[in-house]
N, C-alpha and C positions, 0 to 999 in steps of 0.2 A: 123290492124283493118279495117273493111269495113265501108262504109257509112251506117248510120241508115236506115234499109230497110223500116221502117214504118213512116218515117218523111221526109219532104222536106229540112230539114237543113243538115249540113255537120258534125254533131256530130258523132264521131266514135261509131259504134254499138258495143255492147259487143261481145267478142269472146266466143264461147261456148266449153266447154269440156264435154264429156260424158264418165263416168267411168263405164266400162262394156259394151261389145258389143254383148250380148246375144239377146234374143227376144226383150225385152224392150229397151235395149240400142241401138241396131242397128236401130230399128224403130225410136226412138227419135232423134238420130243423123241425120238420113236422113231427117226427118221432119224439124228439125232446119235449115238444109241447104236449104230446099225447102222454108222456110220462109225468107231466105235471109241472114242468119248468117254464118260467118266462123265457122266451127265446126270441132272438133278433137275428134275422138273416141279412147278410150284407152282400151287395153286388154292385158293379159299376155300370150295369145296363139298366137304365130307367124303364125301358119297355118291359123287360123281364120282371122287374120289381112290381110294376103296375099289374101285370098279368097274374103274378103269384098272389098279390094282395087281393085280387078278385077271384082267387081259387082256380086260376087257369094255369095249367102246367104245359110248357112248350115241348113236351115229349110224352109218349104213352107209357104210363106205369100204373097198373091196376091199384085202385084204392088211395092213391096219393092225392088227387084233386079233392076228394071228399075229406081227407084228413086235414089238408091245408085250410079248406073252407071252414071246417069245424073250429079250428083253433084260431083263425083270424077272427071269427065271431066271438070266441070265448075271451079274446084279448091276450091269450098266452103267446100268440105268434104274430110278429110283425116284421116288416122288411124295410130296409133303408139303404141308401147309397152312401151314407156317412159312416165311415169306419170309426171316426173319432167318437161319434155319438154312441155307436154300439159298444165299443171297447170301454168307454167311460161308464156305461150302464151295467156291463157284464163282469162276471168273475171267472168264467171258464170259456176259453176261446178255441173253437174247433176250426182248424184249417182244412177246408174241403175243396180246394181248387184243383184244376186239372194238371196233369203232367204228360202232355202229348209227346209223341215222338218228334225229335228235331228233324227239320227238313234236311235231307241229304245225309242223314246219320241214323244209326240205331239207338243213339243215346236219348234219354228222357230230357225234355225241356223243363228245367226247374225254375224258369223265370217267374211263373205265377206263384209258386210256393214261396220262393224267396221274398217276393214283393209283399205277399199277404202276411208272412211272418214279421217282416220289418214294419208293415203298417200297424199290426197289433202292438208290437213292442214300443214303437215311438209314440203311440197314443195312450199308453197305460196311465191311469190316474191313481190306481191303487193296486195292491198285489194281485197277480193273476196267474192262472194256469193255462198255458198254451198247449193244445193237444193236436198233434198232426194226424190226419186221417188219410191224406193223399198217398198214393202208391209211389214210392221214391226208391232210387238206388241206395244200397247199403252205404252208410257213411254220410248221407245227406243230413240226418237229424243232428249229428254232432256239429256239422258246419252251421246249421241253423241256430244252434245254441250260441254260437259266436255272434250271429246277427242279433239275437236277443240281448246278449250282454252289451253289445256295442250301442244299440239304439234305445234300450229301456232308459227312462229318466232316472237320474241319480236318486238313490234312496228307496226305490220301489222294487220289491222282490218279484221276480218273474221266473217261472220254471217251464221248460218245454219237455214234453214226453211224447212218445209215439204210440198210437192206437189204431192199427190198420183196420180198414173196412173189408167186409167179406160179402158184399151185396151181389145177388143174382138179379139181373134185369128180368122184370116180370114178377119178381117176388121180393122186391127191395124193402117194401114196408114191413112185411113179415120178418125178413132177415134182420131188420134194425130193431124192431120191438122184441123179437124173440130169437136172438142170435144163437148159433150152435156152439159158439165159443167167444170169449172176450180176451183179447190180448193187449197188453200195454207194456212198454219198456221204458226204462230210465227214470222211474218215479221215485222220489224221496218218500219217506213215510207220510209226510204231510200231503204230498200230491196224490199218493196212493189212496189216502182217506177221502180226498175230494172226488177222485174219479170213481171210487166205489159208491159214493153217495149219488153221483150222476147215474150210474148203472144199477142202482139198488133194486129196481123192479125186475130186470132179467136175472140178476144174481139171486134174488129171492125165489125165482122160478127154478133155480138149479143150474143155470148156465155156467159151464166151467170157466174159470178165470185162470189165465196164464200170465204171470208177471215175469219180466225178464229185462235184459239190457236193451239199449237202443238198437244195436246192430241186429240182434235176433228178431226184434219186433219188426224192423224194416224188411228183413228177409222172409218172414213168415208169409206175407201176402204174395210176394212175387214168386216164392217157392211153390205155394199152393197153385197159383195159376200155371206155373211151368209144369207141375206134375199133371194137372188136368189136361194141358195141351199135349203132353207126352203120351198120356193114355189114349187120347183121341187119335193121334198120329200113329200109335202102335196098331190099333185095330184097323186103321185105314191101310197100313202097310200089309197087314195080314189079309185084308179083303182082296188085295191084288193076287195073292197066292190062291185064295178061294176061287177067284174068277178063272184062273188058269187051270185049276184042278177039278172044278165042279163042286167044291165044298160050299157049305152054307155058312156065311160069316155071322148071321143072326143067331143060328143055333149054337155056333161055336162060342159067341159072346155070352149066351145064356149059360152055357156050361162053365165058362170061366167065372162068371159072376157068382156062382154058388160057392166059390172059394172065398172064405172070409178075408183072406189076405188081399184079394183083388177087388171084389165087388162088381156089380153089374153097371153102375152109373158111369157115364162117359165112355161106354164101350159100344156105342152105336156107330157102325161104319157109315160113311157117306161123304158129303161134300166138304166136310171139315169145319173148323172153327173160324170165327171172325169177331167183329165187334170192336169196341173201344178199349178192351182190357187185354185179353190173352195175346193178340199179336204184338202189340206195342210192349207189353210187359216181358215177354220172352226175349224180344230184341233188346230191350233195355238191360235185362239180365245178362244177355250175351255180351253186350258192350261193356258193362261193368266188370264181368268176369274176365274179359280180355285185359282190362286195365289192371286188374289185380293179379293176373297171371294164372287164373284158374282155367287152364286150357280144356280140361275134360268137360266142364260146363259149357264152354263155347261150342265145342264139337257136338255135344248132345243137342243143345238148343238149335243149332244150325240144321241138323238133320230133322228135328221136329218141325221146324219152319218150312223146310224144303218139301217134306212129305205133305204137309198141309196145303201148301200152294199147289203142289202137283195134283191134288184131287180135283182142283178146278179144271185143270187141263184134261184130266181123264174124262170129265163130264162133257167138256167141249168136244173132245175127240169122239165120244159116244154119240153126241148129237149130229156131228158131221157124218159119221158112218150111217146112222139111222136115216139121214136125209139123202142117202145115196152117194155120198162122197163130196157134197157141197151143200152149203146152206144158202147160197146165193138166191135171193128172191123167194126163199121158202118161208112160209108163214109159221112162226114158232110162238107158242103160248108159254110164257114163263109164269109159274104160280109160286109167288113168294119173292119178296125183296129184302125183308129184314134178315139180319144175320141169324136170328133164332125166333121162335114164336114168343108171343106175349110182350113184344116190344116193337117200336117203330124205328129202332136204331139200324142204320144202314152203313155205319162206319166199317170199313174193310169187310163188307158183306160178301161172302162167296157167291150168294145168289145174284146180287146185282152185278158182280164182276163177270160172271158167266153170261148174264143177259147182255151186258155191254160188249163183251168179246164176240158174241154171235152177231150182234148188230153191226159191228165193225167188219165182219166177214160177209156182209150183204144180206143177212136175214131180215125179214120183216117181223120184228119182235114186239109182241103185245104182252104187257105185264099186268098182273093183279096181285095185290096183297091186302088183307083186311085192315091193316093199320098203318103200313109204311108207304102209302102211295105218295103223300106229299113230300116226305123226306127223300124218297127215291127220285121223284120228279125234279127236286132241287139239285140233286147230284147228277142226274142223267136226263135232261129235258128232251133229248132227241128220241128217246124211246116212246112207244105208244102205250098209253095206260087205259085199261078197261075199267068199267064200273062194277063188274062182277066176274066171278070165275067163269060163268057160262059165256059171258060176252068175250072174255079173253080167249077161250077155247074155240069159239065158233069159227069153223072153216080152217082150223089150224092143221098143218101137215105134221106137226110134232108138238107134244106137250112135255114140258119139263117141270117136275115138282122139286122146288129148290129150298123151300122152308116148310117145316112140318106142322103147319097150323092145324088145329082140330077141324076147322072147316074143310080142309083138304082131305084129311084122313077119313072124315065121316061123309064125304061127298058120295052121291049116287052115281056110280060109273055108267049105268045104263042110260041115265038122263044125259050125261055128258057125251056119251057115244052117239047120241042122236043129232048132235050139233057140230061135232068135230069133223074135220076133213079126212084125216087118217087116224085110225085108232091105235096110235103108238104113243106111249108115255115112258119117259125116263124118270124113274123114282130115285132121285139122287140123295134122298134121305132115308131110304129103306123103311118108309113109314106106311106105305099103302097096304091094305089087305089084298095081297096079290091074287089069290084064288077068286075073290069077289070080282076084281077087275077083269081077269081072264074070262070069267063066266059071262061078262057083259061084252065079250068080243074084242077086248084090248090086247095088244102086245105090250108087255111090261118089261122094261130093262132096268137093271139096278146094279149096284156095285157089290160084287161078291156074293150074290144070292142066285142059286140055280132055280130052275122051274120046279113047281110042286109036282107031285107024282102024276097028276092028271094031265100035265102038259108034255110036250115033246122034249126030247133030250136037249140040254143046254149046249150052246156053243162054248168053246174053250179058247177063245181068242185072247192072247196074252195082253194084259193091261186094259181090257175092255170088259164091262159087266156082261152078265149072261142074258141071253134073249129069252123072254118068257112069252109063249105063244098061247092062243092064236090071235091074229088080228085081221083087220079088214084090208 
């Protein structure tokens, strides 16, 4: 054990085990080591463990490889495939395994959470605190407490509490070290004291702490994701009205954002949300709400999901129209594969979904993304992948901007105009400086934004974004 990192006394600090070293687990383990705790990451994949031990992270997350390398070197962070070794050495056990969507169902697959919790419980050699961080349906933690009671060795005290994570991909290290809030539920006074010791550093910085019951703690994370998804789908629904009437959805969102009750974040109209969290979490909430008889939640989440998926079809339809009614044998450059910038995550990526759909309609799709090329290639090997944005655009009949990377926003449209086949771009993220692109001779189409004053009057085709002129 190490000396308590948050105290001047010599009490041994708790040793931390982190069960699961995927996106959440690897980040949490590195952050615990950064906060001064001896930390052991556990996983069943030897190749992943070897890579992490060498400071290699199997996904793109800024700052994480450096943090892991730093603390493997300090000795505060190590990785093992032996859950018995980790549990025997540790005092606080964070369960950070995945809860993917079940095949053929909206329900969350809790197999990994149940297995990890049982694994910790049955290998306890001394009293321990089990802390669930995975996103789970409400009621799961109470059932896991039953597993802990059943499989913990006789005479060894073990307690399970729930401490949801609120990580943003691309900012996960910062969000773990300096969270905007800490929530945990179901803690006894003794467990509360231990978890406060673990989070002493962010608490000392003034991070708000919310303590509650298990059910509320479980619902906080999924409710946060459901609200953000609802906000995105709301502005995308309004963007369709803007396209019909000639209103500007970006200006509208700016005006709404000045209302302190609403705020500007997550009001960017465009292709919609994706990734490994929001889609599966709102569907899991829908499924659990249906089980509990909460019909209004089911209806709301269903609409949110349908609006979000409909945005992908809007962009596909826009591409077909821009190509003259068919994309067959048309050369289409797709810029962006990740579901959002600052990650290489292509799980349920709207960008990759649109690219694949156009490919299936006969288009010659060439894709470029600054970070997600390999993950995209593994998911859709039949697409063509370019080594640069310029290479992707060269000779294209149509360009689609589907992920709002800085490299795209800051690109020089005049230079790109010199190599493209037709100067037509669909800005499906409403991220381009439109006047700048129009000045370079591009036609720019987007979702719910009309042309600036210097351009010709926008079209008002229902359900289709407005045409911004002029082009070649």
